[in-house]
C-alpha positions as CSV (number, residue, x, y, z in Angstrom):
1,X,-28.3,14.1,-17.0
2,X,-27.8,12.2,-13.7
3,X,-24.4,11.9,-12.2
4,X,-22.6,8.8,-13.3
5,X,-21.8,5.8,-11.2
6,X,-18.1,6.7,-11.4
7,X,-18.9,10.0,-9.6
8,X,-20.9,8.3,-6.8
9,X,-18.2,5.7,-6.3
10,X,-15.6,8.4,-5.6
11,X,-18.1,10.3,-3.5
12,X,-18.5,7.3,-1.2
13,X,-14.7,7.0,-0.8
14,X,-14.1,10.7,0.2
15,X,-17.3,11.4,2.2
16,X,-16.8,13.1,5.5
17,X,-20.4,13.5,6.6
18,X,-20.6,12.9,10.3
19,X,-16.9,12.7,10.8
20,X,-16.9,15.7,13.1
21,X,-20.5,15.3,14.3
22,X,-23.9,15.9,12.8
23,X,-23.8,19.6,13.7
24,X,-20.4,20.3,12.0
25,X,-20.4,23.2,9.5
26,X,-16.6,23.7,8.7
27,X,-15.6,20.3,7.4
28,X,-11.9,19.8,6.9
29,X,-11.0,23.0,8.7
30,X,-11.4,20.9,11.8
31,X,-8.0,19.4,10.8
32,X,-6.3,22.8,11.5
33,X,-5.6,22.3,15.2
34,X,-3.6,24.5,17.6
35,X,-0.7,22.1,17.1
36,X,-0.9,22.4,13.3
37,X,-0.8,26.2,13.5
38,X,2.2,26.1,16.0
39,X,4.0,23.9,13.6
40,X,3.1,26.2,10.7
41,X,4.5,29.2,12.5
42,X,7.8,27.3,12.7
43,X,8.0,27.4,8.9
44,X,8.8,31.1,9.0
45,X,12.5,31.7,8.4
46,X,13.1,35.0,6.7
47,X,9.8,36.8,7.3
48,X,9.4,37.4,3.6
49,X,5.7,38.1,2.8
50,X,4.2,37.2,-0.6
51,X,0.7,38.5,-1.5
52,X,-1.4,36.1,-3.5
53,X,-4.5,38.1,-4.4
54,X,-5.3,39.6,-7.7
55,X,-6.3,43.3,-7.6
56,X,-10.0,43.9,-7.4
57,X,-11.0,46.0,-10.4
58,X,-13.8,46.6,-12.9
59,X,-11.9,44.8,-15.7
60,X,-11.2,41.8,-13.5
61,X,-11.3,38.1,-14.3
62,X,-15.1,37.8,-14.8
63,X,-16.3,38.0,-18.4
64,X,-20.0,37.2,-18.0
65,X,-19.6,33.4,-18.3
66,X,-21.2,33.0,-14.9
67,X,-24.4,34.9,-14.7
68,X,-24.5,37.5,-11.9
69,X,-20.8,37.1,-11.0
70,X,-19.8,40.7,-11.7
71,X,-16.4,42.3,-11.3
72,X,-16.2,45.0,-8.6
73,X,-18.0,48.2,-9.4
74,X,-16.3,50.9,-7.3
75,X,-18.2,54.1,-6.6
76,X,-17.2,57.2,-4.5
77,X,-20.1,58.1,-2.3
78,X,-18.5,61.2,-0.8
79,X,-15.3,63.1,-1.6
80,X,-13.7,65.4,0.8
81,X,-17.0,66.1,2.4
82,X,-17.1,68.2,5.6
83,X,-19.9,66.1,7.2
84,X,-19.7,67.9,10.5
85,X,-19.8,71.4,9.1
86,X,-17.5,73.9,7.3
87,X,-13.9,73.8,8.4
88,X,-14.2,70.3,10.0
89,X,-12.3,67.2,9.0
90,X,-13.3,66.2,5.5
91,X,-14.1,62.6,4.6
92,X,-14.0,60.5,1.5
93,X,-16.0,57.2,1.4
94,X,-16.6,54.6,-1.3
95,X,-18.8,51.6,-1.9
96,X,-18.4,48.4,-3.9
97,X,-20.9,46.1,-5.6
98,X,-19.4,42.8,-6.7
99,X,-19.8,39.0,-6.8
100,X,-18.3,37.5,-3.8
101,X,-16.5,35.0,-6.0
102,X,-15.5,37.6,-8.6
103,X,-11.8,37.8,-7.8
104,X,-9.4,35.8,-5.5
105,X,-11.8,34.0,-3.3
106,X,-12.8,31.0,-1.2
107,X,-15.8,28.9,-2.1
108,X,-17.9,28.1,1.0
109,X,-19.1,24.6,1.4
110,X,-22.6,25.7,0.3
111,X,-21.3,27.0,-3.1
112,X,-22.6,23.9,-4.9
113,X,-24.9,21.0,-4.1
114,X,-25.7,17.7,-5.8
115,X,-28.6,15.3,-5.5
116,X,-30.4,17.9,-3.4
117,X,-27.8,17.8,-0.6
118,X,-25.0,20.0,0.8
119,X,-22.1,19.1,3.1
120,X,-23.0,16.9,6.0
121,X,-26.3,15.8,4.4
122,X,-28.1,19.1,4.8
123,X,-30.8,20.0,2.3
124,X,-29.8,22.2,-0.7
125,X,-33.0,24.2,0.0
126,X,-31.4,25.6,3.2
127,X,-29.7,28.1,0.9
128,X,-32.4,30.8,0.3
129,X,-32.7,34.0,-1.6
130,X,-33.1,36.2,1.5
131,X,-30.9,34.4,4.1
132,X,-28.2,32.9,1.9
133,X,-26.7,29.8,3.5
134,X,-28.4,28.8,6.7
135,X,-25.6,26.3,7.4
136,X,-21.9,26.3,6.5
137,X,-21.9,29.9,5.3
138,X,-18.5,31.4,4.7
139,X,-18.8,33.2,8.0
140,X,-18.5,29.9,9.8
141,X,-14.9,29.5,8.5
142,X,-13.7,32.0,11.1
143,X,-10.0,31.4,10.9
144,X,-8.1,30.0,7.9
145,X,-4.4,30.0,9.0
146,X,-2.2,27.0,8.6
147,X,0.9,25.6,6.9
148,X,0.7,26.3,3.2
149,X,2.4,24.1,0.7
150,X,3.0,25.1,-2.9
151,X,2.7,22.2,-5.3
152,X,4.2,23.9,-8.4
153,X,2.9,21.4,-11.0
154,X,3.9,23.5,-13.9
155,X,7.5,23.7,-12.8
156,X,7.6,20.0,-11.8
157,X,6.5,19.2,-15.4
158,X,9.2,21.5,-16.9
159,X,6.9,24.1,-18.3
160,X,6.1,27.7,-17.4
161,X,2.3,27.1,-17.8
162,X,0.3,23.9,-18.2
163,X,-1.6,23.6,-21.5
164,X,-5.3,24.5,-21.6
165,X,-7.3,21.3,-20.8
166,X,-4.5,19.7,-18.8
167,X,-6.1,17.7,-16.0
168,X,-3.9,17.8,-13.0
169,X,-3.6,14.3,-11.6
170,X,-2.4,12.8,-8.3
171,X,0.7,11.8,-10.2
172,X,1.2,15.5,-11.0
173,X,0.8,16.4,-7.4
174,X,3.3,13.9,-6.3
175,X,5.8,15.1,-8.9
176,X,5.4,18.6,-7.4
177,X,5.9,17.2,-3.9
178,X,9.1,15.6,-5.1
179,X,10.3,18.9,-6.6
180,X,9.4,20.7,-3.3
181,X,11.1,18.2,-1.1
182,X,8.1,18.3,1.2
183,X,5.2,15.9,2.0
184,X,1.7,17.3,2.4
185,X,0.4,16.5,5.8
186,X,-2.9,16.7,7.8
187,X,-4.2,20.2,8.2
188,X,-2.1,21.7,5.3
189,X,-3.6,24.2,2.8
190,X,-2.4,23.1,-0.6
191,X,-1.8,25.7,-3.4
192,X,-1.6,24.1,-6.8
193,X,0.2,26.2,-9.5
194,X,-0.7,25.6,-13.1
195,X,0.6,29.0,-14.4
196,X,-2.8,29.7,-16.0
197,X,-3.1,33.1,-14.3
198,X,-0.3,34.3,-16.6
199,X,-2.9,34.4,-19.3
200,X,-5.1,36.9,-17.4
201,X,-2.1,39.0,-16.3
202,X,-1.1,39.2,-20.0
203,X,-4.5,40.8,-20.7
204,X,-6.4,37.8,-22.2
205,X,-9.5,37.6,-20.0
206,X,-11.3,35.1,-22.3
207,X,-8.3,32.9,-22.7
208,X,-7.8,32.7,-19.0
209,X,-11.1,31.0,-18.5
210,X,-11.2,28.7,-21.5
211,X,-9.6,26.3,-22.2
212,X,-8.0,25.9,-18.8
213,X,-5.9,23.4,-16.9
214,X,-7.3,22.4,-13.5
215,X,-7.8,19.6,-11.1
216,X,-8.8,16.2,-12.2
217,X,-11.8,14.3,-10.8
218,X,-9.1,11.9,-9.4
219,X,-7.6,14.5,-7.1
220,X,-10.2,14.6,-4.3
221,X,-9.2,11.1,-3.2
222,X,-5.6,12.3,-3.0
223,X,-6.5,15.3,-0.8
224,X,-8.8,13.1,1.3
225,X,-6.0,10.5,1.9
226,X,-3.7,13.3,3.0
227,X,-6.3,15.0,5.2
228,X,-5.8,18.4,3.5
229,X,-7.7,21.3,5.1
230,X,-8.2,23.4,1.9
231,X,-7.0,23.7,-1.7
232,X,-6.6,26.7,-3.9
233,X,-5.2,27.3,-7.4
234,X,-4.5,29.9,-10.1
235,X,-7.4,29.3,-12.4
236,X,-10.9,30.6,-12.9
237,X,-12.7,27.2,-12.8
238,X,-10.5,25.4,-10.3
239,X,-11.0,22.1,-12.1
240,X,-10.0,21.3,-15.7
241,X,-12.3,23.1,-18.2
242,X,-13.8,21.8,-20.4
243,X,-14.4,18.8,-18.1
244,X,-12.5,15.6,-18.6
245,X,-15.7,13.5,-18.6
246,X,-18.2,14.6,-21.2
247,X,-21.2,16.4,-19.8
248,X,-20.0,16.0,-16.2
249,X,-19.8,19.6,-15.1
250,X,-18.1,20.7,-11.8
251,X,-17.6,17.2,-10.3
252,X,-14.5,18.3,-8.4
253,X,-16.5,21.1,-6.8
254,X,-19.1,18.6,-5.7
255,X,-16.6,16.1,-4.3
256,X,-14.5,18.7,-2.5
257,X,-17.3,21.0,-1.1
258,X,-20.3,18.7,-0.7
259,X,-18.7,15.3,0.1
260,X,-15.5,16.2,1.9
261,X,-16.4,19.6,3.2
262,X,-13.2,21.1,2.0
263,X,-12.8,24.8,1.1
264,X,-11.5,25.5,-2.3
265,X,-10.1,28.7,-3.8
266,X,-9.8,30.2,-7.2
267,X,-8.0,33.1,-9.0
268,X,-5.0,33.0,-6.7
269,X,-1.9,34.6,-8.1
270,X,0.9,32.1,-7.4
271,X,3.5,33.6,-9.7
272,X,5.5,35.6,-7.2
273,X,5.3,32.7,-4.7
274,X,6.6,30.3,-7.3
275,X,9.6,32.5,-7.8
276,X,10.2,32.9,-4.1
277,X,9.9,29.2,-3.4
278,X,12.3,28.4,-6.3
279,X,14.8,31.0,-5.1
280,X,14.8,29.6,-1.5
281,X,14.2,26.0,-2.2
282,X,11.4,26.0,0.3
283,X,7.9,25.3,-0.6
284,X,6.2,25.3,2.8
285,X,5.3,28.5,4.7
286,X,2.8,30.0,7.1
287,X,-0.4,30.9,5.1
288,X,-2.9,33.5,6.3
289,X,-6.1,33.4,4.2
290,X,-8.8,34.8,6.3
291,X,-12.3,34.9,4.8
292,X,-14.3,38.0,4.8
293,X,-17.2,36.9,7.2
294,X,-20.2,37.6,5.1
295,X,-23.1,36.0,7.0
296,X,-24.7,33.3,4.9
297,X,-22.3,33.9,2.0
298,X,-21.5,31.0,-0.3
299,X,-18.1,32.5,-1.0
300,X,-15.9,35.5,-0.1
301,X,-13.1,37.6,-1.4
302,X,-9.8,36.8,0.3
303,X,-6.4,38.5,0.3
304,X,-4.0,35.7,1.3
305,X,-0.4,36.1,2.3
306,X,2.3,33.5,2.4
307,X,5.0,34.2,5.0
308,X,8.3,32.4,4.3
């Protein structure tokens, strides 16, 4: 099935190809300037640190829905081994095999393609089996630190968790802005809370993935208009699942990553942050969300921290 005209119309309106030059590989992260980071640091009032990553574990969020995206397999490769001889210091080492997007993660701009193209018009074929992403691999996103803004859509709509299948709209985002008393500005990293991660934390791994609230195909234009640097949320699929338009799968991925060049993140645990922001009445903070620099990676685990 070809992508519908509605999709292509939105794509034209949010397209950033060439905005930062033909050689650009980081997209909207260009909006995170030194001035933006200095202003973000001024958001720190108490120094309270809130971790946003789910634990990496063998019974993690992946259920086999996405082929090859396995939860971490943790193996001890040496245990108290005196590798320099008897009586020397003993070492324990371990190894992990996992999908780079298995847990709390960032999607690189090369995570999806459409119509044979990646961000900035590069060919989808530049992602190869042996080299990974030739352009715009996650290693190119060398520093992801900016002002974070929590848009607590669930709280703004008066619920603890949005219903499965709820498509988060620009109107929802603006209601969350009003609740927060803050306006999203250029270079911000926006965290959208739906409450869906509660399903996983309660032990229902299948229910966490489907049906799920998530971002509507209408939201990329809102993020583009605000010049947002990156967006993450607390769901497995990022966008609403099943899709709001029949047989149009992952359109928000394609608009965000391919057309805008905007990092997006999934499986972020925003519950403690929601509580902290509600207690303090402050929904903006310094956010450190540094990618693990896997060369050529189309995604990466991340252990983000919000500093209030």
